N, C-alpha and C positions, 0 to 999 in steps of 0.2 A: 837688518837692524839699523836703527838711526838714533843718534843723539844729536839734537839740533843745538848748534851754538849760535844764539842770537843776542847774546850779551855783548855790547860794543867793546868793553874792556877785555873780553876774551877772544874776540873775532880776530884781532891782529895776530894772535898766536897761530892762526891757521891759514895765513897768507901764503906761507911757504910750506914745503913738504914737512920740515921739522923745525920747531921753534921752541926755545926754552920757556917753561912756564914756572912760576914760583910754586911753593908747597901748597899755598892756599888755593891756587887755581888748579893744581893737580888733584887735590882732594875733591874739589867741586866737580871737576870733569869726570873723575873716577866714580863719583856718586851718580852722575847722570848715566854713565855706561852701565853701572850696576842696576839702575832702575830699568834701563832698556832690556838688559838680560833677564831680569825678573819678569817683565812683560812677555818675553819669548817663552819662558818656562810656564807662565800662567796660561798661555794660549795653547800650550803643548803642540807647537808646530812640528810637523814631520819633516824636518830638514836636516841635512848632514852638518849638524852644529852641536858640539858638546857644550851646552849651556852650564852644566856643573863644573866642568874644567874652566870655563871662562870666568865663573864666580870665584873659584879658587885663586885664579890669577889676579883678578880684580881686588879681592880681599887682601892678598899678599901685598899688592902695590899700595893699597890704602893703609895697611899697617906700617909699611915702610915710610910712607909719606907723613903719617901722623907722628911716628917716632922721630923723623928728621926735623918736623916743624915744631913739635912739642905742643902740649895742650894750652900753655899760657905763653905764647911767643913773645909778647910784648912785656912780660912781667919783669924780666931782667933789666931791660932799658928803663922801665918806669921806676924800678927800685933804685937804680944808679941815679936817676934824676932826682928822685925824692931825697935820697941821702946827700946829694950835692947841694941841694937847697937848704937842708938842715945843718950842713957843716958850718956856715957862718954863725948860726944860732948856738951851736954846741961849743964853739970857740970862746964865746963870751963868758 
């Protein structure tokens, strides 16, 4: 199974054996792996690999990453910025 990492902004994460990636990168990479596993299942290859178990693990990691990241990660920062810009106007 192969999931090619050819995006320059992600390639540096694979220079070493282990490297931290942020939640967005983790979700993207997990989706690429999920797609590869679906291809393995689609081709019904006769290999000693439990694709269903791999899908369960990938889906669990995706849920964890989405929960940690949140669906609107920038909304809090944007809200604070908006409110701080409104503060001088509201004081008048």
